[in-house]
C-alpha positions in Angstrom: 98.1 54.5 133.2 94.6 54.9 131.9 92.9 53.2 128.9 94.6 55.1 126.0 92.3 58.1 126.1 93.3 61.7 125.5 93.6 62.8 129.1 96.6 64.9 128.5 95.2 67.3 125.9 94.6 70.9 126.9 91.0 71.8 127.3 89.6 75.0 125.7 87.0 77.1 127.5 83.5 75.9 126.8 82.6 79.2 125.1 85.8 79.3 123.0 85.0 80.5 119.4 81.3 80.8 120.2 79.7 84.1 119.1 76.9 85.9 120.9 73.7 87.3 119.3 75.7 90.4 118.2 78.4 88.3 116.5 81.0 89.1 119.2 83.2 86.2 120.0 83.8 85.1 123.6 87.5 86.0 123.3 86.8 89.5 122.0 85.8 91.0 118.6 89.4 90.8 117.3 90.9 88.4 119.8 91.9 85.8 117.2 93.5 85.6 113.8 91.7 84.1 110.8 93.5 83.8 107.5 91.8 85.7 104.8 90.3 83.5 102.0 92.0 85.3 99.1 95.7 86.0 98.5 96.3 89.7 97.6 96.8 90.1 93.9 98.4 93.6 93.6 101.1 94.4 91.1 104.4 95.9 92.0 103.2 99.2 90.6 100.1 99.1 92.8 102.2 98.4 95.9 104.5 101.3 95.0 101.4 103.7 94.7 99.5 102.3 97.6 98.7 104.8 100.4 100.1 104.0 103.9 96.6 103.4 105.4 95.9 100.7 102.8 99.2 99.0 103.5 98.4 99.1 107.2 95.0 97.4 106.6 96.5 94.8 104.3 99.3 93.8 106.6 96.9 93.8 109.6 94.5 91.6 107.7 97.2 89.0 107.2 98.5 89.2 110.7 101.8 90.8 109.6 103.7 93.5 111.4 102.7 97.1 110.7 105.9 98.8 112.1 108.2 101.2 110.3 107.7 104.0 107.8 105.6 103.8 104.6 108.6 102.7 102.5 109.5 99.9 105.0 105.8 98.7 105.0 105.7 98.8 101.2 108.9 96.8 100.9 107.7 94.3 103.4 104.3 93.9 101.7 106.0 93.4 98.3 108.4 90.8 99.8 105.6 89.0 101.4 103.0 89.0 98.6 104.9 89.4 95.3 106.3 86.2 93.8 109.1 86.2 91.4 108.4 84.4 88.1 
């Protein structure tokens, strides 16, 4: 047994998370998930009127599934982001 170091941890590649001059990350331009800074603040009425493309963008931005028809996406987004008071 060695002197209590961290020999068993998994090593990441040396270029992990390092961007190049064009801002591209070593693991691809979209190869990782980063939680958006702001929580979406749409009302129920805004979700009900939101076009499908905007729902797709919102769900993708938060790393959530974008499967189903527009009504399923709308229901999922409201369940994920609307809080009952």
